[in-house]
Every structure is written in C-alpha cells, then in structure tokens.
C-alpha positions as CSV (number, residue, x, y, z in Angstrom):
1,X,-86.6,-51.3,19.9
2,X,-89.0,-48.6,21.3
3,X,-90.0,-47.6,17.9
4,X,-91.6,-51.0,17.4
5,X,-94.2,-50.3,20.1
6,X,-97.2,-48.7,18.6
7,X,-99.9,-46.8,20.5
8,X,-103.3,-48.6,21.0
9,X,-106.6,-47.3,22.1
10,X,-108.1,-48.2,25.4
11,X,-111.5,-49.9,25.6
12,X,-114.3,-47.4,24.7
13,X,-116.6,-48.3,27.5
14,X,-114.1,-47.2,30.1
15,X,-113.0,-44.0,28.4
16,X,-113.3,-40.7,30.0
17,X,-112.1,-37.2,28.7
18,X,-108.4,-36.7,29.0
19,X,-106.1,-34.8,26.7
20,X,-103.5,-37.1,25.1
21,X,-101.8,-36.6,21.8
22,X,-100.2,-39.8,20.3
23,X,-97.8,-37.6,18.5
24,X,-96.6,-35.9,21.6
25,X,-97.4,-38.1,24.6
26,X,-95.8,-41.4,25.5
27,X,-98.1,-43.2,28.0
28,X,-96.6,-46.1,30.0
29,X,-98.6,-48.0,32.6
30,X,-96.7,-49.6,35.5
31,X,-98.7,-52.6,36.9
32,X,-97.6,-55.1,39.6
33,X,-98.2,-56.4,43.1
34,X,-97.7,-54.3,46.3
35,X,-94.0,-53.9,47.1
36,X,-92.7,-54.8,43.6
37,X,-91.1,-51.4,43.3
38,X,-93.2,-49.2,41.0
39,X,-92.8,-46.1,42.9
40,X,-89.1,-46.7,43.6
41,X,-88.6,-47.3,39.8
42,X,-90.1,-43.8,39.2
43,X,-87.9,-42.2,41.9
44,X,-84.9,-43.9,40.3
45,X,-85.8,-43.0,36.8
46,X,-85.9,-39.2,37.5
47,X,-82.2,-39.5,38.7
48,X,-81.3,-41.1,35.4
49,X,-82.8,-38.1,33.6
50,X,-81.3,-35.5,36.0
51,X,-77.7,-36.7,36.1
52,X,-75.2,-38.1,33.7
53,X,-72.9,-39.9,36.2
54,X,-72.9,-41.4,39.6
55,X,-70.5,-38.8,40.9
56,X,-72.7,-36.0,39.6
57,X,-75.7,-37.6,41.2
58,X,-73.9,-37.8,44.6
59,X,-73.0,-34.1,44.4
60,X,-76.4,-33.1,43.3
61,X,-79.8,-32.8,45.1
62,X,-81.9,-35.9,45.7
63,X,-85.0,-35.9,43.5
64,X,-87.9,-37.5,45.4
65,X,-91.1,-37.5,43.5
66,X,-92.8,-40.2,45.7
67,X,-92.2,-40.4,49.4
68,X,-91.0,-43.9,50.4
69,X,-89.4,-45.8,53.2
70,X,-87.2,-48.9,53.5
71,X,-85.3,-50.8,56.1
72,X,-81.5,-51.4,56.2
73,X,-79.7,-53.7,58.6
74,X,-76.3,-53.2,60.2
75,X,-74.0,-56.2,59.3
76,X,-72.4,-56.2,62.7
77,X,-75.3,-55.7,65.1
78,X,-78.1,-56.8,62.8
79,X,-80.1,-53.9,64.0
80,X,-82.7,-52.6,61.5
81,X,-83.1,-49.0,60.7
82,X,-86.1,-47.5,58.8
83,X,-85.1,-44.7,56.2
84,X,-87.9,-42.4,55.1
85,X,-87.5,-40.0,52.3
86,X,-89.7,-37.4,50.6
87,X,-92.4,-35.1,52.0
88,X,-95.6,-36.5,53.5
89,X,-98.2,-37.3,50.9
90,X,-101.8,-38.4,51.4
91,X,-101.5,-40.5,48.3
92,X,-98.6,-42.5,49.6
93,X,-98.4,-44.4,52.9
94,X,-94.8,-45.2,54.0
95,X,-95.4,-47.1,57.3
96,X,-98.2,-49.7,56.8
97,X,-96.6,-52.9,55.7
98,X,-98.7,-55.0,53.3
99,X,-101.2,-52.2,52.6
100,X,-100.7,-50.8,49.1
101,X,-98.5,-47.7,49.7
102,X,-99.9,-45.9,46.6
103,X,-103.4,-45.1,47.5
104,X,-104.5,-43.7,44.1
105,X,-103.2,-43.9,40.5
106,X,-101.1,-41.0,39.5
107,X,-99.3,-40.0,36.4
108,X,-95.8,-38.5,36.5
109,X,-94.9,-36.4,33.5
110,X,-91.3,-35.9,32.1
111,X,-90.5,-33.6,29.3
112,X,-88.0,-35.3,27.0
113,X,-87.1,-33.4,23.8
114,X,-90.3,-32.3,22.2
115,X,-92.4,-35.1,23.7
116,X,-93.9,-35.9,27.1
117,X,-93.4,-39.2,28.9
118,X,-96.2,-40.2,31.3
119,X,-95.3,-42.9,33.9
120,X,-98.6,-44.0,35.3
121,X,-98.1,-45.3,38.9
122,X,-100.9,-47.6,40.0
123,X,-102.1,-49.2,43.2
124,X,-100.4,-52.4,44.2
125,X,-102.1,-55.8,43.6
126,X,-102.5,-58.0,46.6
127,X,-103.6,-55.5,49.3
128,X,-103.6,-57.0,52.8
129,X,-107.1,-55.6,53.4
130,X,-108.5,-58.4,51.4
131,X,-110.2,-59.4,48.1
132,X,-112.8,-56.7,48.3
133,X,-110.2,-53.9,48.6
134,X,-108.1,-55.5,45.9
135,X,-111.1,-55.5,43.6
136,X,-111.7,-51.8,44.3
137,X,-108.1,-51.1,43.6
138,X,-108.3,-52.9,40.3
139,X,-111.5,-51.0,39.2
140,X,-109.7,-47.8,40.2
141,X,-106.8,-48.7,37.9
142,X,-109.1,-49.5,34.9
143,X,-111.1,-46.3,35.5
144,X,-107.8,-44.2,35.6
145,X,-106.3,-45.8,32.6
146,X,-109.5,-45.3,30.5
147,X,-108.9,-41.5,30.8
148,X,-106.1,-42.0,28.3
149,X,-107.0,-42.2,24.6
150,X,-103.9,-44.4,24.0
151,X,-101.3,-46.4,25.8
152,X,-97.9,-47.0,24.4
153,X,-96.7,-49.7,26.8
154,X,-97.9,-51.8,29.7
155,X,-95.1,-52.7,32.0
156,X,-96.0,-55.8,34.1
157,X,-93.6,-55.6,37.0
158,X,-92.6,-58.8,38.8
159,X,-90.0,-60.1,41.3
160,X,-87.5,-62.7,40.0
161,X,-87.3,-66.2,41.3
162,X,-90.8,-66.5,42.5
163,X,-91.8,-70.1,42.4
164,X,-95.5,-69.3,43.0
165,X,-97.2,-66.3,41.6
166,X,-99.5,-64.3,44.0
167,X,-103.2,-65.4,43.2
168,X,-104.1,-61.7,43.0
169,X,-101.6,-60.9,40.3
170,X,-102.4,-63.9,38.3
171,X,-106.1,-62.9,38.2
172,X,-105.5,-59.2,37.7
173,X,-103.0,-59.6,34.8
174,X,-105.5,-61.7,33.0
175,X,-108.3,-59.2,33.7
176,X,-106.2,-56.2,32.7
177,X,-105.4,-57.8,29.3
178,X,-109.0,-58.8,28.9
179,X,-110.3,-55.2,29.4
180,X,-107.8,-53.4,27.2
181,X,-107.8,-53.4,23.4
182,X,-106.7,-56.6,21.8
183,X,-103.6,-54.9,20.3
184,X,-102.4,-54.3,23.9
185,X,-100.7,-57.7,23.8
186,X,-98.1,-56.4,21.3
187,X,-97.1,-53.6,23.7
188,X,-96.6,-55.6,26.9
189,X,-93.2,-55.5,28.6
190,X,-92.2,-57.7,31.6
191,X,-90.1,-55.8,34.1
192,X,-88.2,-57.7,36.8
193,X,-87.2,-55.7,39.7
194,X,-84.6,-56.5,42.5
195,X,-82.8,-58.5,39.9
196,X,-79.3,-58.1,41.1
197,X,-79.6,-60.8,43.7
198,X,-80.7,-63.2,41.0
199,X,-77.8,-62.4,38.6
200,X,-80.2,-60.3,36.5
201,X,-82.2,-63.5,35.5
202,X,-86.0,-64.0,35.9
203,X,-85.4,-67.3,37.7
204,X,-88.5,-69.3,38.8
205,X,-90.8,-66.6,37.9
206,X,-90.2,-67.3,34.3
207,X,-91.9,-70.7,34.5
208,X,-94.9,-69.4,36.4
209,X,-95.3,-66.5,34.0
210,X,-95.3,-68.8,31.0
211,X,-98.0,-70.9,32.7
212,X,-100.1,-67.9,33.3
213,X,-99.8,-66.6,29.7
214,X,-100.6,-70.1,28.3
215,X,-103.8,-70.2,30.5
216,X,-104.7,-66.7,29.1
217,X,-104.2,-67.8,25.6
218,X,-106.3,-71.0,26.1
219,X,-109.3,-69.0,27.4
220,X,-109.0,-65.9,25.2
221,X,-106.9,-67.0,22.2
222,X,-104.9,-63.8,22.9
223,X,-101.2,-64.7,22.7
224,X,-99.0,-62.4,24.8
225,X,-95.3,-62.9,23.9
226,X,-92.7,-63.4,26.7
227,X,-89.5,-63.2,24.9
228,X,-86.0,-61.5,25.3
229,X,-87.1,-58.4,23.3
230,X,-89.9,-57.5,25.7
231,X,-88.2,-58.5,29.0
232,X,-86.0,-56.2,31.1
233,X,-84.3,-56.7,34.4
234,X,-83.6,-53.8,36.9
235,X,-82.3,-53.2,40.3
236,X,-83.1,-49.8,42.0
237,X,-80.6,-50.4,44.8
238,X,-78.8,-47.3,43.7
239,X,-81.7,-45.2,44.9
240,X,-81.2,-46.7,48.5
241,X,-77.5,-45.9,48.2
242,X,-78.4,-42.2,47.7
243,X,-80.7,-42.1,50.6
244,X,-78.7,-44.1,53.1
C-alpha cells in the first residue's frame, strides 16, 4: 500500500533550504495532541528495526532515541511508580504534565536499504500554557516542515474512543491541511495509539473525526478520505514492558 502514497511539495511561501531527495528520502510527519504518543511511537519503531523477535529484544540493549517517562501502578498496593528512560535532553521534558514534552520539532533518520526514512517528531497540540503557546507551537511546526521540499505522508495521531475532540486539535488539523499542498490530502494517514484497550478499534473518535473532516470539506472543498486503507491502530505498550 505504501507505494500508492506519492510525494507532494510543501507550500512555497514556507519553504526554507533543506536537502531532501524524493528518490532517496521518505519524509513522514507525526502530528497530534500532547501525550498521544508520538515520541513513544518513535522509540518503539527503532526496536522493530533493531530486533526480529521479542526474545531477541529482551536479550538486547534498549534503544532510547527520545527520553521519556511514564507511571505504572502496583495492582496490590495501587502505589504509582514513575519510570524514566533515556538520557536528559533539553528538547524533551519528562516531568511536566500537560506541557508539550517535545520542545522543538526534530527529525529522526533511519537507513533502510538504500533509502532514508525521516520520522518528524513535532510539538504536541493542546499545550497547557494556553492558546498563545499553542499558536507558537503550530507556527514552529509549519516552519520546520517547510524546510522539506516534499512530504510522503502526514500521520495524524489520535487516541481511540474520544467522544469529544480537543478544540486545539480540531483547529490545528484544519489549519495544517490548509497550509500544505492540496495533494497532501491523498497522503494523510490516521494513526490511533493506545488501541489495545479499545480492541484495536477507533471507537467514538471515528464519529468526531468524520464530523471534523466534513467541516473541512464544506469550507475548503478539500476531501480528506478516512477509510480502512489509510487508518492504522497501534499500541506501544511493548515499549513500557521493556522498560519496566
């Protein structure tokens, strides 16, 4: 299916010099609200590339590209323990809940065969510091993405079974698709994280997403498909299993 996704150019007014070869570079943008799991997805992804089996991964060395933290609870005492992994990084905050942990966009490059896969980690939407900070975050995302002459895929990451979408993500998804090339709609993927608890189904988020996309089409006449072929459900719980 990946072959059906064709590179498209970013909007000229935002473009800055950046070496990017459509024949060699696969550029994938990860976009979603704070805490949806963009950084965890990247940490998990590198393990999929590094090890062929679970046993091999357990015997091997942890691959932590992005420092992160999470809490686990003891089933008997209900006591919560915070697990922190990775080396300290000024670009990643692991302790401030609600504040976008990723403080600046960053591309993680993986060599696969004779091509390079760029996973672009972005700041989270819905920063607790308010609308002004969220707008700054969004402008930073646009400026960073514009450095790439092409994008192959935009992964819009969501949590399943949300019966009401965050107002920030509703606004920013619309704005992102407005600012990118019109052909971007054909390369959008919807990624649902933490999907195991919802039996790997989008749940209530599906209805809310359809409403959002219908609103976008009504105002821009830009139809973004939300179908089985561009919808994927993941759970990165295995990453916590390695760490705990």
